[in-house]
N, C-alpha and C positions, 0 to 999 in steps of 0.2 A: 627570768625570761617568761613571757606570756605564752600560753598555749592557744594559738588561734585555730587549731584544727577542729575545735568544737563549734566554731562559728558557722553560720549558714552561708550559702551563696546568695548574692543579690540577684533577684529576677530582672532580666534585661532583655531588650529587643534591639537588634541591629538591622540596618537597611543597606543592602547592596543596590545602589541606584545606578542603573546602566542607561547609557544614551543609545541613540539609533545606530551608532558605529560600533557598539559592543564595548565601549569604554566605561570605566567605573569611576564614580565620584569619590574623591578623598579630600579631606580637609586637614589642615595643620592646626593642632590645638594651640590655643592662646597660652595655656598654662604649662606647656611642655618646653622647658628651657634646657633640658638635658640632651637634646639631639634633634635631628631633622626627621621626626616621625610624623606620619600621616595616618589617618584612620577614616573608616567609613562611619556615617552617622550611627549612633547607638545611645541608649540610655535606659534608665530604670522604668519598670512597668509599675504603675500605681496600683494600689490594692483595688481589686474588682475591675480593673481596666482590661478590656479585650485586647488580645495580642496585636491585631492589625490596626486597631485604633491607636494603640501605643506607638506602633511603628510610624503611622502618619503624623502623630503629634511630635514625636522626636525628630522626624524628617523636617517638619516645618520649623521647629524651634532651632535646629542647628543649621539649616540651609535656606530657610525662607521659601522652600518649594511647597506649594499647597497641594492638597489632595487631588484637585482637578488637573494637575500637571503630571500625574503618575498613574500607571496601571500596575496593580499588584499581580505578580505572576506566580510566585511559589513561596513556600516557607520550608525551612530545614525540617527533616523528618524527626530529628531528636534535638534536645538541648545540647549545647556545647558548653563545657565548663572550662574555666581557667582560674588558677590561683594567683593571687598577688605575690610579687616578690617580697622577700623578708623586709626590705627597707620601706615598703609601703603598707605592710600589715599594721593595723591599728591606727593608721593615719587617714585613709580614705573612708568616705561614707560614715563618718563618726565612729570608726572602728568597729562597726556592727557586722561586717562581712569579711570572709576570707578570700573572696573572689566573686566572679559572676557566673550565673547560669544563663546562657543566651539562646534565644530563638532568633533566627535570621530570616528576613523577608527579602526576596528578589523583587525589585520594582523597576519598571521601564519608565524613564523620564520622557514625557511627551511634550514638554515645554522647550524653551530656548534658553541659552546660557544666561540671558539677562533676567530670567525668572529666578535665578539663584541670588539670594541676598543674605549674606552671613550675618548682617546686623538686624535681621528681622525680629530677633528676640533679645532681650536684655537680661542677663549678660550674654554676650556672644561667646560661643565655644571655639570657633575656628577663626583664624586670622588670614587664611589663604586657602585656596582650593584649586584642584585641577582634575582632569580626566586622565586615567591611566589604564593600561592593559590589565586584565584580571590577573595574569600570571605575575605581575609586578607587586601585587598587594602584600604578600608575605614579607617582602624585603623592605616595605615602607613602614610597617607597624612596629610598635615597641616589641622587644624580644619575647616577653611573656605571653603575647597574644598570637604569635606566628602560627602555632599549631591550629588555632581556631580559624584563622584566615585561610590557611591551606585547606581545611575541611570545607569551608564555605565555598571557596573557588571550585573545589572538586565536585561538590554536590550540585552547584548551579551551572557548571561549565556548559552543558548541552543546551541550556535554556537562554544563555546570554546572547 
């Protein structure tokens, strides 16, 4: 059996994109065939990339929402960590990471729904999207990320 505990966490940024009604964008991943799970946009931070630049890049890559259609409001005070479940260890990200260390950015969507284009980047990551109430988020995400989503909702609750 491999010991994955010595592996580092992958640097990552997530974006809680909220609309004018206080609802949050979630997308259903194309590659998730194990259940009806939805997530907020997120992805790796490139070496030397500034956090907010990474957030805007990931948001555009996953949703087609351009930087001129969002206002960045806040970021989490601390990184949030999660470990991959045993069945995914050694399989994701070339087996180089045990999980992710995430910073989250709260962003207000100033555009309109037609500005969202899941096929803006190839390959697309989401096959569907919807707006949900913030308190629904922990129930929509894969189980191993629920704690992170609860923490993000709690930290940004007053700003949403």
